[in-house]
Structure formats: structure tokens, C-alpha cells
N, C-alpha and C positions, 0 to 999 in steps of 0.2 A: 459449245459444251453446256449442259444444263446443271445448275446447282441444286442439290437436294434441299427440300424444305426444312428438315430437321436441323441441318447444319446452319442454314440461313437464320433460323430463330435463335440459335445459340449465339451467333455473332451479334445479333441485335440486342440481346440481353447484356452481353459484355459491353456494347457501346453505351447502353443506358447506365450501366454501373459506373463506367468510366466518367460519363458526363455528370452523374450524381456526385461522385467523389470530387471531381473538379469544381462543381458548383458549391458543395459543402466547404471545400478548402477556401474558395473565394469568399463565401459568406463569413466563414470563420475569421479570415484575415481582415475583412471589412469591419466586422463586429469588434474584433480586438483593437483595430485601429481607432474605432469610434470611442471605445471605452478608454483607451490610452489618451486620446485627444481630450475627452471629458475630464479625466483625472489630471492631465497636464494643465488643462484650462483652469480647473478648480485650484490646483496648487499654485498656479501663477496668480490667480485672483487672491488667494490667501496671502501670498507674499506681498501683493500690492496693498491689501487691507492692513497688514502688519506695518508696512512702510508708511501708510497714511496715518495709522495710529501713532507711530513714532514721530511723525511730523507734528501731530497734535501735542505730544509731549514737549517737543522743541518750542512750539508756539507758547505753551504754558510757562516754560522756564523763562523765556524772553519776556513774557508779559508780567510774571511775578517780579522780575528784576526791574522792569520799567515802571511798575506801579508801586514799588516798595512793599510788595506782598499782598496788595488788596485785590489782585486779579481773582475772579470768581468762576472762571470757566466759560463755556459757551455751548449753546444747544446744538448747533450743527453748522459746520463751515465746509464749503466745497473745496476739494483739493484734488487736482488731476482728474482722473476718471472715477472719483469717489468722493467721500466726505468723512469728517470726523466730528465727534462731540467730546467735550472735556468737562470733568468735574474736579473740584479742588476741595480737599478736606483737611482742615487744620488738626494736626495730631497733638501739638503742644506749641509753646511760644516760638519755636524755631523750625519745626518740621511740618511739611505738608505732603499729603498723599495725592499724587496726580494719577487720575484714571482717564485714559484716552481710548475711545472706541473708533476703529476705522471701518467704514462700510463701502461695499461695492454693490450696486452703483450709488445708493443713498440710504439714509436712515429709515425712510418710510417703507421701502421694499428691498431689503438687502438680500443679495444672493450669497454673499460671504461677509462675515464680520469678524474682527479680531480685537481683543481688549488688551491693552498694555497698561500695567500698573507699576509705579515706581515712586520712591520717596525722595523728595527734595528737601534739603536742609540748608539753613544759613550756616556759613562757615564761622570760624572764630578768627580773632586777630584782624588781619588786613582785609578779610572779606566782609567785614561789617563796616557800616558808617558809624563812627563813634557818636553816641548821643546819650542824653539823659531825659527821662520822661517824668514829668511832675504833674500832680493833680491840681485841684482847685486851691490848695494851700499855697501854691506858688513857690518861687525860689527867692530866698533872702541871702544877700551877699553883704559882708562887712567891707573890709578894705583889703586890697592886695591879694585877691584870690584869682586863681587861674583854672578855667575849665577847658581842657583840650577836647574839643568835639562840639557837637551841636545840642541845642536845648529845645524840647517841645514841652510847653507848659500850658495846662488848662487854667492857670491862675496867673496873677501879676508877678512880675520880677522887679525887685528893688535892690539897689546896691550903693555902696559908698564909693570911695576913691580907689583908683589904680586897679580896677578889676579888668579881666581879659577873658572873653569867650571867643575861642578861635574859629568856631563854625557859624552856622546860621542860628537864628532865634525865632521861634514861633510862639506867640502868646494868643491862645484861643479866646474866643468870646466866653465870658463866664456864665455859669448856670444860676438860676434862681435857687433860693434856699430850700424850697419844697416843691413837690409836684403841682402842676396846674390842674391836671386831670389824673385820676387813678381809680382803679377798682380792683378789689381782691375778694376773697371769700374764706369761709371757715367751715369746718365740720362737714356734715353730709351734703351741704350745698355745693361743695367742690367736686367737680366731675372732670373726666378726661375728654378733651376734644382732639381726636386724632387727625392728622393731616400729613400729606406727603405719601399717600398710598390710596389704594382702592378700599373703601369701607362700605360693607353691605351693598356692593355693586355701584357705589358712587365714587367717582374720582375726585376725592377731597384733596386737591393739590394746592390751590391758591386760596389763602384765607385773609380776611380783612376785618378790622374793628374800627368803627367810626367814632369820632369824638368831636366835641365843640369846646374850644378854649374859652376861658373866662376873661382873658386879657389879650391884647394885640401886641405882637412882637415876634422875635425870632424863636424858633423851636431849637433848643440846644441838643436834646437827645430824647429817646424813648427807651422804656424797659418793658420786656415781655416775660411772663412767668411760664417757664417751659421745662420739660425734660425730653430726652431723646431715647430712642430705641435703636440699638445697633450703632453704626457710625455714619450718619448721613453727612453729605457734603455741606460746605458753607452755602448759605442762601442769601438772596437779595431781598432787602426790605425797602419799600418805597413809601413816601408820603404823597398822597394824591388829593386833588380836589374832589368834590362830590358831583355826581351826575344823576340827578333824580333818584337819590336813594341808593346809589351804588358807586364804587370807585370810578373816577374819570380816567380812563386809560390814556387819554391824550392830554392830560394835565398832571404830569408827574412833577412835583415841586422839589423833591430831593431823593437821593438814593444812598443806601448804606449796606453794610454786610453784617449779617448775623454769623459770627464765627462759631462753628460747631464745637471747637475745643473749649469754649466757655460754658457750654451746656452739659449737664451731667445726666447720668442714667437714673433709673429708679430701682433701689435706693441710691442716693438720699431723696430723689424725687424733685418736685418743682422748686425752681429758684429764679429770681428775677435776673435777667441778663440785659446789659445796656447795649444799645445800638446808636452810633453816631453817624452823621451823614456827610456827603461830599461838600455840601454847602449848608448854611444856616437859613432854612426857608422862613420867610415872613408869613405869619398866619394871623387871621383877624378874629376877634372875639365873637362868640355866638354864631360862628360859621362852621359848617360841617366839613371835616377832613377825614381821611382814611389812612390807617396804618396797614399796608398791603404786604403780605409775605408770599413769596413766589417760590414754589418747589417743583420737583418732578417725582414721578411715581417710583417707589422702591419698597416692595413688601417686607424687606428685611431691615431697612434703614429709614426711619421716619421720625416724626415729631409729635409731641403731645403738648397742647396748650391748656392751661387751667381754665375751666369754664364754671362760672357762677350761675347755678340754676335759679338762685333767688332773684336774679336780674335787678340788682340794687343800683346799677348805673343807669341814669336817666338821660344822659346827653349823647347817646350813641348806641349802636348795636353791631353784632358780628354777622358775617356772611362768608360763604365759600363758593368757589367756582372751579370747574375742571381746567379752565384756561382763561386767565384774566385778559390776555392780549389778543384773543381771536377777533374776527371781524365784528361780531355782535355778542360779547360774552354773556353767559348766563350766570346769574348770581342767586344763590339759595340761602335763605335765612337760617340762622343757628339759634336754637332755644337756649338763651343764657347771655352772659357777658364774659368775654375773654379778658383775663387779668392783665392789666398794663398800667404804665405810668407815662405821662408826658412831662418833660421838664423844660420850661421856657428859659430864654436867655436872661441873665441877671445884670449886674452892674458892669460898667465899662472896665476893661482890663488894660494894663499898661506895662511898659518897661521903663524904669526910671533909674538913671545912674548919677554918680557924683562926678568929681573931677577925673578926667582921663579914664573913663569907662569905655573900653574898646570892644567892639564886636567885629571879628574879622570877616564874616560872611554877610548875608542879608538879614534884615529884620522885618518880621511881619507882626504887626500889633495895631490895636486901635489907636493907642496913644504912645508916642515915643518922646522921651525927654532926656537931655543931657547925655547923649551917646556920640561916640566917634564910630561911624559905620563904614566898613571897608567896601561893601558892595551896594546892593539896592535896598530901598526902604519902601515898605507898603504900609499905609496908615490912613487914619482919618485926621489925626492931629499930630504935629511934630513941633518941638521947640528946643532951642539951645543944642542943636545936634548938627553934625556934619555927615554928608553922604558921599561916599566915594564913587558910587555907581549912579543909578537912575532913581529918581524920586517918583513914587506912584501914589499921589494923594487920592482920597476917595475909595481906597481899596476896602473890600469887605473883610470883616473879622475872620480869622481862620476858624474852622470848625474844631471842636474838641476831639481828642483821641481817646478811644476806649482802652482801659488798662488791660494787660494781657492775661490777667487771672480774675475770674469772677468769684463772687461770694459762694455761688453754687460749687465751683471747683474746691474751695476751701472746705465747705461742708462735706464734700465727697471724701477728701483726705481724712477728715476727722471721723467720718462714719466707718472708715476701714479699720480703725483701732478702738472704736468706742464699744468694746466688748469686755466682759469680765476677764477672759483669759489673756487679754492684752492690756489690761489696766493695772497700774500700781499706784498706791496712795502713799504720799510722803515725799519729802525733799531728797534729791540726790546731791551730795556735797563733796564727793570724792571721785577720783578717776575710775572709769570703767573701761574695759577693753572693747566691748561691743554694746550698742544701744539700739533698740528698736526691732521690728515695728512695735510701737508702744504708745499708750496714753498715760501721761504722768500727771497725777492730780497733786500739784505742788510746784516747787521751784527746782531748777537745775543750775548748779554752780560748779564749774571746773576752774580750779585756782590757777595752777601753772604746770606746764609740761605734760599735759594729758594727751594721749594719742588714742582716739576713739574711732572705731569702725561703725558707721551709721547704716542702719537698715531702715528704709523709708516705708511709710511715713512715721514721723514722731509728732505727737501732740502734747505740748506742755501747757497746762492750764494756768501756771503762774509765770514767773520771770526766768529769763536765761542770762547767766553771767559767765563770761569767759575772761579771766584775768590776763594771763600772758603766756605766750609760747605754746598754745594748744593747737592740736591738729584734729579736725573732724573730717573724715574721708568716707565717701560712699563706698559700700561694699562692692568689690569687683563683680559679684554675681549680677549686678544691675546692668552690666555691659555699657551700651551707648545711651541708656536712659538716664534720667535725672532723679534726684531725691529732694525731699522737703522736710524741714523742721518747722512746724506751726507753733507759734507762741502767742497765747492770749494776753500775756502781760507785756512788759518792756524787755528790751534786749540791750545789754551793756557789754562792750568789748574793751579790753585794755590795749595791749600792744602785741604785735607779732602772732596773731591768731589767724589760722588758715582753714578755710572751708573749701574742700576739694571734691570734685566728682570722681569717677572711676579712672579717669585718664584716657578713656576711649571716646572717640568721636566728640560730640558736643555735650557730653555728660557734665552736669552741674550739681552742686549741693546748695540749696537755697534756704535761707532763714526768712520766714514770713511772720510778721507780727500783725495781729488783728486789733491791736490796741488803738483806741479812738482818741487821738490827741485833741480833737475838737470838743469832745464831751468831757475831757479831763483837764480843762484850763490851759491847754497849749503845752502840756508836758510831752516831751519827745518820746516816740515809740522805740526808736533805735538810736543809741548813742555810741559812736565808734571813736575811740581815742586815737592818738597819733601813732604812726609808724608801723608798717609791716603787716597790716591786716588786709585780707582779700576776701573774695566771695561774691555771692549774689544775695541782695537784701531787698525785701519787698514790704511795703506798709501802705496799703491803699487808703487807710483812714488815719494814718499817723505821720508824724514829722520825723525825719531822719537827719541826724547830725553826722556827716561822714568823716570828720576829722581831717588830718593832713598826712601826706606821704603814705597813702594807702592805695591799693589797686583793686578795681571792681570790674567784674565781668558784666554785671548789670545792676542797676540801682533804680528802683521805681518807688515813688512815695507820694502821698497826698501833698506833703510839703517838704522842702529841703532847706536847711540852714547851714551856710558856711560863714564862720565868724571872721577871722582874719588870717591872712597868710596861708591859705589852704590851696592845695593843688589836687585836682581831680582829673585823672587820665584814664578814661574808660577804655577797656579792652573791647567790650561789646556794649550795645545799647539798642536804641530804637532804630531799626533798619527802615529807611525811607528815602526815596529819591527826592523828597523835598529838601533834604540836606545836601548842600553842595560841598561841605568840608569833609575831608577824610576819604579813604578808599571807597569805591562804590560798594553798596550793599548788594550781595549776590546770593542767589540760591543755586545750589549745585546738586547733582544726582548723588545719592548715597549708594556706594558700591554694594552689590549683593542683594539689592531690593528689586531688580528688574524681574517682572513676570509677564508672560504673554499667554493668552488662551483664546 
């Protein structure tokens, strides 16, 4: 039987249509599967990058606790099938912002990256190592005093009979009375040198200033005159030798951290900020060394160093590099001198006791005399002392500790209320229900039973006197943040005066005196009488007399004097793994601050 041609053509067309539909369906299924696979793969990589970033947060927390808060992050660390980088930014004396970025497969060529940000905070009470931080004025003890906790002093400690420090004691090598090298500028010669970002196409990331000391000895600390833009992370500062007119990357003598929290914005602008180091490097007179500051690029968060265009400093010069630690780094000269100070080591520091002066932990000092030491002793010279642990003669002097608040921080607080609308002239001598934010040109005296809600900051140009049973409490609107009362004169407290934060988180109310005891014949900046006082007190240039039977969350001063029969039991203080006494100082995550993007 013969098939007609017209019918055969129609069948062929139907076959082609059926094949086309089948092919389209197959291709559609394959394409959809491929897109699904790609999306699934990207989602899986995104989850992995987030997990890697969170691993970086875990590492940062562990490192902060291991180092007592001095951990400064890391550029890139391999983890699983990716890597992470971590930056640490100090937000205040107790809080740090951790930013961890996870990469798949690496930082240089990431297919996927995720950023995790979270705030870590020191706890209060048992999550702090109990400690007391003292400046070059040192700690003076009379007889029969008890300090429950540990002591880190940048100056000598002396005491009479029957004194007891339950924790460790560190006495740092003392500084010289004035800078060995310094340069500053005035008026129109002062210009900005920006670093930590790309400037006019140049990656001005690492900056260095050279200097030549005029004496041989240990370098105690350096100070740099800076301000910041945004909120850049803490950065590493190094002291290096010289390599034919540039920093010697293979000859780093000491390393320290410039804490972002100590540097202010503009206004108020430039301020000198101290940096101390992990060791006290020995440097030689008329030899070139470099102060090297190492940053990373961030167009929104960077640094400004004061630059003297007059070039009045003749013993060194500045330079910048996109990467100081590459194989053969390129250094570019800077027109000017970057403002800095170097402070050499001064006289020998010591701890000296009388009869039955007991230290329950270890002692680290150049010279130790007349102590009963419960654990180990690290020293150059020791006499009339007993050591319960191991003696370590020939030990290097401990390096000094930077105070947690800089002069620039204080200037910033003052600047916030140094305006006509927030300034009042005249003394305040009676109770008020609310005070601040305000600048008071005069004295403030609260006699008895005043209850005052404080709005921060408050700047008192005169003296502050609290007689008895007064309560100063930070307004609840400040939440978990803290407040400050800055006093240019002296501070005197009677009994049962209470300074309180908001009651949320680690909120504190601090009284800070700028009074200079050294320049005023040794008159104390803060005098606290006996019984029932509490709070946070700070006097970086002053002497504090803390009295007896009082409770302090934190106490920091140039010098501290305990006369007789005083007991200091710190709730919080200097958090450091150097202290073996008391509960471990720990950082923990603040609930509600976790962010991922």
C-alpha cells in the first residue's frame, strides 16, 4: 500500500515538534538544575564564610582573654577551606568591637565573603581580675593596710609594717622627667598628614618617623600627636633599627599598641597619645631608630598625624610605605616632621616594705626589699626578703602600662559642653534634682542627702565637695554607656557618698580630676574619707587618698596614699593575665550586638 506524500509531511512535522518540545523540556530542566546548583553552592559557601567569620570571633575572644586585652587582630588566618581576618577596636575602657571577615577561598580572590561584628565587654565582679593601676607617683602604704587584689605601678611602692597585698605586684621601670626627643608645631605650620587610606592615589598605610636619642638607655614610651576620622581599629606601633635611611623590617626592637579609644576626633583635634611596649628596648645615643605605625586601608576610618611643615626637628625625618613588611618595601619621604615625643627610662624603681609586709602572689620589680613573697620573685636586686616560689635574678624591669584615658579624651569631654548654651558661671551650693550636660565655672558642693540625676558630661572648673549621704546616679537614658564628671580642681568626699551608673550592663559614673599634684606641692587631687563611699575615680596627674571601708569599681591615679588601717577591696580594676590573683579577667559577648552581612 502506498502512503500519500501530504500525509507523510504532516507526520514529519509532528515528529519535529515533539522532538523540539522534548529538547526544550530537557534543556529547561538542565538549565534549572544548573541554576539551582549554583544557588545552592553559593548559599553553602555563604554559610561556610559566615561560620569561618564566627571562628574568627571565637579566636579573638580567646586571644583577648589570653593577653589581658592586648590582642590586636590579624591580617589573614587560614581556616578549613577558607580564611578570616580580624580587627579589634577599643570603644571604651571595657568594651571592644570585634569585626571578623570570612573568605571563600581566600582574602585575595574571594568568591564569597561574610562580615560578623560583635561587641565584647569585660564583665563586672568575678569576671574581673581585681587590681589597682598606679602611675609614676607610686603607691605609699603606712601600717596595717590591706589591698585585696593585685597592683600594677609605674612608680615605686613603699610601706611600713603589717601590710598585705593579696595578689601580684608589678613595679615598672620609671620614666625620665622630660622627653629625650620631641617635635611639635604651631599656627600655620601645622598640617594634616593622613594615613590608613588611599590619598591622591597613594596607599599611605604604614608611616614612620625617625629619631636619634641623645642618651643611651631604655626607651620607656613614645607619644604621637594624632586625631582620628571615623572609628579605626587599634593599630600596632613598632620601634625598629635603621636600614640605610628606612625602617629595618628585620630588626624590630619592641612592639606596642595604639589604642583607638585614646584618640579623639576633630574637634577637639590633635592630642598626644602615649604608647608603651612589650619590652623596654635599649637604644644608643646618636643612633637612628624609627617609630613605625602599621595600618590597613579604610576610606571611612583612618588617622591624621600632625605634620610640621617648618621641619624644625633635625635628628630625623618621616616616611610612608604601602606595605612595610613586603619583600623589598618602598618608602616615600614626607615633607615635614611628624609630631612625637620619646621618653627614656629614669631612675631605678623598687618595692620596699617594713616588718611583716606580705605579698601573696609574685613580685616583679628591679629592687625588692623586706618582703614576704608567697610565690615567685623577678628582680635585679633583692634583700631581707623571703620567696615562697622561684627566684628569678637578672629579670628585666616590667614595661609601664598606658593609662586607660588620654588627655585627648578629657579634652573631648570638655569640648562637648564648652558652649554658651551649656555653661553656667557661679558656685552650686545646694541640692539639685538633675545636673548636666554642663560646664560649671565655679565650685560644686553637695552637703548631705542630695539625690542628683547626672547627665554626662559635666565639667567643673573649680572643686567638687560631697559631704555625706549623697547619691549621684547617671540618667537611665544612657543605657549601658557610662558618664563622667571632670573636675579641674580637687575632689573631697565625706562618708556614705555613692556614685552610680544606670544599673544596666557595665555602666559607670566616673569622677575625674585633672588636678596636678606634682605642680602643687604634693597636694592630693582626690581625698575620700572613711566608710561607705563607692564609685570610679581617676586622677592621671594627681594623688588619691582612698580612705578606709570604701568600695571602688575602679581607681586609677598618678599616686595613691594609704595611711594606716585601710582596706581596699576592688570590685574591678586592671584586667590582665599578668595577675594570678583573683578570678580570671574575661571578655564576653554583649547580647544583641551580633551583626552579619
